[in-house]
N, C-alpha and C positions, 0 to 999 in steps of 0.2 A: 504494500500500500504506500502511496505517495502522500506525504504530509503537506497540507495546504493552509494558507491563511484565509481569512474571511474575504479579502479583496480578490484572491484567486478563485474562491468558490463562487463569487458573484459573477465572474466572467465565464463560468462553465455553461454549456448549453442546457436548456430545459430538458429534464428527463434523466440527467446524469445521477448515478448512484454515489452517495457520499456517506461516510461514517463520522459521527461526532464521538470523539474518544475522550474519556476522563483519564488524565495523565497519571494520577495516583493509583488507580485500581485497574486501569485497562478496560473498564466497561465501555461498550460501544452501542450507539443507537444508529440503526440503519435508516437513512433518509434519502430523499431525492429532491432535486432542484425543480421548483415549479414557479410559474409566473402568477402573481397575485396583484392584479391591477398593473401598475407600472413597476412594482418592486419584484425582485426575485426573492423567494423564501424557500425554506426547506419543509417538506411534508413528511411526517412519520407514517409508520405502518397503520396506526389507529386513527389517522386523519388529522392529528394535531399539527399546527403550523409553528415553525420556529424561525425567528428572525436570524439572518446571517450576520454574526458579529463575533469579533475576537473576545474571548472570555478567559480570565486567568485560570489555569488548571485544566483547560480543555484545548483540543485541537481537532482539525478536520482531516480526514483521509479520503482520497479518491479511490474507488474500487478499480483494481487492475483489470484490463480487458483480456 
């Protein structure tokens, strides 16, 4: 998996699979990039939306093809 910043995630095409990873435990949430109005956001498996932003203790990873 390739580690990404929030700015790099925002430039990914809609439909790209992304993982949000907690650095301390390695827990990951599988998400995909969606368009919500004019903003790009991340949608989870259960339908919740997550804003794309850098947060301390977390990083994004792009799924390998």
